[in-house]
N, C-alpha and C positions, 0 to 999 in steps of 0.2 A: 504493499499499500504506500503510495506516494503522498507525503505531507507537504502541501504548498507552503511556500515562504509566507508568513503572516504580515509581512511588511505592507502598510497602507500608504506609504510615501508621505506621511505626516511628520515623522522624525523630529518630534519635540519631546523633551524629557521633563517629567514631573520632578521638581526640585526636592521634594520629600522622599518619595519612593525610589527615585532614580530609575524609573521605568519609562520607556517611550509611550507617550499618550496615544500614539496611533496603533501600536501592536502589543504593548505591554512588556516587551523584552528589555533586559539590561543591555548595556553596550557590549559586555562580554558574551551574552547570549546571541546577539546580532552577529558578532564576529565569528562565533563558533558554529553558527547554524549550518553552513555548507558541509562541515566536517562531522556533524552529528550523525549517528545511526538512525535509521527509521524509528527504532524503539524510543530513542531519546527525543527525537522530534515530536513524536506523538505524545509523549509524557509532558513535554514542554507546551505543546499546543493545548493540552487539557488544562495546565496551570495558567496559561495566558487568559483563557476564558474566565477563570476565577479572578485573576488580577485586574482585568479590565473593569469588573464590577466594583473594584475597590478604589479606582482612580476617580477624581472629581469629574462628574459628568459622565461616569461609566455607563455602559450598556445595561 
């Protein structure tokens, strides 16, 4: 199963959480995305859905 890159081209970071407000990833996670295994991408994608609800104005 291919997990698509969650980038939304918004690329702004919440100063408190240090997460991108567009996709929810940290800078380290963004840099590592291409090298992650499908298992780790899927796990991160699940976590990102949770994170995005915790950002101001989250989904």
